[in-house]
N, C-alpha and C positions, 0 to 999 in steps of 0.2 A: 215521242215514240207514237209511231202511228202500226195501226193493226189490218189486215183483212182478214174476211169471215169469206169470203167467194173467191177465192183462188187468183186474189189477185187483179179484179177489175176493179173494186173502190178500196178507198183506206180510212180509218177512220182515226183519232189522234186518241190517246189515251191520256185523261186531265188529272188522272191519280197522280205522274211522278211529275213534281216540279221542276223547272228547269236549275241547271247547275251551271255556275261561274267556274274556272281553274278547271275543268275536268281533263284528267290526260289518258282515262279510258274506260270502257262501258263493253260490259256482255252479258247476252242471254244467253241463258239454259233452259232447257226444258226436258222430259222425260217420258218416255212411252207408258212407264210403269203410272203414271198420272196425266193423259195429257190435258187436263184443264188446269194442271200447273206450270204456270211461267215464270225464271226469277231473272232479276234484272239487278244487276250491279256494278257501282259507278267509280271509283279510284280517282284520286288526286286531290285537289283540296280541300274535298268532302267526299267521306268516304262512307256508300251506304251502300245496304242487299234489300232490293223489294222484292213482295212475293205476289204475284196473283193465282187467286184461285179459281176465275172464271176465264180463263184465256188470254189472260192481256187484258182484258178492257178496262178492270180497276188493280191499283197492286198498292199494297199495306207495307210499311216502312218494318221490316226483321230484325237488321242487326245495321249500328253505324258507327261501328269503332272499327279501326285499323287490321283487319285480318291477314290484308296482303304483306305489311313492312314495307312500302316502296318502292319504290323503284315501277310505277305503274304505265309508264310508256311503252315499256320492253314488256316486261314476263306479269301476267295478268292474264288467272286462269279460274276459269265457274265450271262445275259437273253436278250432274243430278246421277245419282246411281239408275242407269235402265231400269233395275229390277224393283229399287225398292228407295221411293223416291223421300223418306226419311234420312238419308245418308245424302249431305251435301258437301262439296270438295271447292274451297277458293285458297287460290295462291297465288303467289307472288316471288318473294324473298322467303316468307313464312308457307307452310301448309295450315289451315284450319279448316276443319271438318264439323257437320254437324251430325248428330245420329239421330235427331228428333223434329227434322223438318224445320230445322232452322229456328227453334227457338231456342237454343244456345251452339254457340263456337268453342271448341279446345282446340288453342294452336297445336299443334304436333310436332312441328320442327319450327326450326330459326335460321335464317338466312346469317345469321353472324353465327359463329362456331367457336369464333376467339382467333383467328388467321388471320394474317395480314389479307388487305384486298388486294386482288379480286378473287382469290382463292375461300375467302370465309364467306362467301355468298352459291347460295342454293336459287336455281334457276328455276321456279316452274312456268310452263306454255302451256302445258296440255294434262291431261289428265284422262285415263282409261282404264273402266273396269270390265275387267272377267269376268268366268260367268262362277269366281272361284274368292273372289273380291270383296270384300263388305258388304255380305248380303243381310 
């Protein structure tokens, strides 16, 4: 991952995120409620969520479990509530949320509801926060 602190004139590589083989998708998320925080999620043969508290200079691993539930190449979403940086959502076939800034995640829905495929699959590709949701 590379970042710029001067409007894209130059870029520096973040050295705290290891390289991955077998990665099928990766996403970044930020929030205006705390612009110093940057979240980086990678899914595939390795599933990880990293968090930076210094605008992407350094990252720490905050989760290494499969919160998405598969199908990473297609439906994979990551978002942080713009009004509350404690609320993080990650989804794919599953939706998992954290209400404590990534310390813990809870899977709230599962893509397999006991019906034959493809009817059994939920597909998340986007999270939208409104002024009344999860604040």
